[in-house]
Steps between C-alpha positions, in 0.01 A plus 500: 500500500858625480524868588772560240241431227360846579828688465585759234757774445377855556726794410511755784389777263161331463418558868273804543599737780209742442149442366377616160346846502209517465441155645296370209777590254677172582545236234310171511593165349200287406538122516181337378409136449739328264564810289812714482581766756393851404617844608243750624465767766296500820266756342403235243340288772136605428538380140677178599235382744141397424183682598384334821845401624561566869833632629575416864722743693667477841406803713770453763696810598877491549609625841845654567616174651877539476669623816858590590588499868755412765545257787762669710782573255388241244306610192189291437284501187149354505251434221158410634328234296197367689275634775452256789271712721440866587857565617704208368648459153721235348810663350807413300793652689836614369790446741279257690805334658520802730150436640391292797142440623395791718729755333356847434545653154479879475375643173468870400228734628475331840382166359628186673434127492605196700650200323288219643600179323679369193310267265639198321530697175722761671235771526418669830180588685510870589273643772453875450487717811231757579128539435498653154408270210808347344402649163521848656846421637613379159382819330732685740802274497481272196569524131353326199638146473633506146610164361871424548569516125397868510609596852845355431550744212353825631361659814130490579362853461182704531379401152481136606227583753259541207681306225494176702126522570219399264194715432291228668693506831245512782588250773826536694716191538723423202876529509531456123280647230273292276706639216292407195237749619759779511436543126140610544376859495152655528514566126574135422224383734254732323603356163456146632152581632404652164615176334267301726772352718407467866720483806495364854735531799627264765771540764826311539757664726818422307793400722873554456530126447404568138859623446673206665702286261425132462803343667417132447577289194152353464168686517359226726736619777408869487288646779284804421439775757132540588317821413160617624215564260125540471227473237154602616186304418357759261819511294519121484138486388553753219811322377322164498211654307739646245670165442165321479400746226817416302681824586872482569658580835844658455710544813705819514816380671615170641371605843141521373545170318641318803215613725234412242647153458524457878130583533380267224400138542547210263153579363623839375280698739666798666415508872520792744843493661672655800829364626853403408608349172835345416399360163798410278412463131735308273459326163241226521262712709140508373365855507144520627411868542664705225510521122796735467759706681651845462836509675845654496823319405640289783837393635676189372445189714226682693170354615323755280680394183399146595139619528490658153670189363221293653244718325657522154762223489864525605657493153249754373576740784874454456455599133276795594753627753782462247297714259434759771868523590606534136239773442608700805196447721544629856488231769376463856290722727530830313526332161271418208207260491397174342149380415478122514190342342520122483265309272196356669606153391835550673327607822267201485794266457695625800 
């Protein structure tokens, strides 16, 4: 499909630079079946879902994966996006033209890495020196890797250490937050439990590739960056049992959705999963694992806007986004939420 079909105009004032406070005070646009879009708040979620529904969260934890260093007199910026082994990470590098294989990059607090090799996509393999775990080094020398549409407008600060982390964060490895889950609080989770809504967790370590623009003219030519994820056998079994009983599985965030779909066969059975996924979901995709999605508002011409268009229909999502823009909804990582509930007949037809 043509990438320009997924374009839209977003006024800069609709881009959120800080999250709602408290988190569950954010607004939420509900797009359901063939009906009209409706305006709610995140706190309305317990009343909008059905007793027995299962929300699926991503429990990845964002690491301070953005580093500023030097190679000689040259300033080098690095954003780690995928672990390769205990000491090696793949990284997008700013001022990469100043690097050669074997060069040493010095970061703050005595942290250093060797630039080993450049990949075809322009990223670099960095080998971190020393014996301490890389995560420990990053806590000393790194900062939270805010998306470029926020970092380009303000400095990363101490508040982002907690703001850009979900309440479910448990497993180190992400370099971008699963932002739909940023809206959840212990109070909201208690209200959901009281309403009979269950939840499960999986892990997908979100990579910085999620922010990369689609630079091709046709979706068939776009290459996704792989991300590592896992669903354990017990979780898969409970989700399959829920679906068999007619209960809905609602992914919280496109990261949860992408991993669930990666782990599910043509028969609709969710399998245990551990490994990389580079799934790219565009209109025409038949969803196998999920019945709905809670997500934030995405960038124009992005793979994530393509995903929600696949779930709800491109024209319908264009209309929903136009409504959100006109009503002043806040977009992107720190912005408001959407609850997308396609009709079962629409899911069966995909």
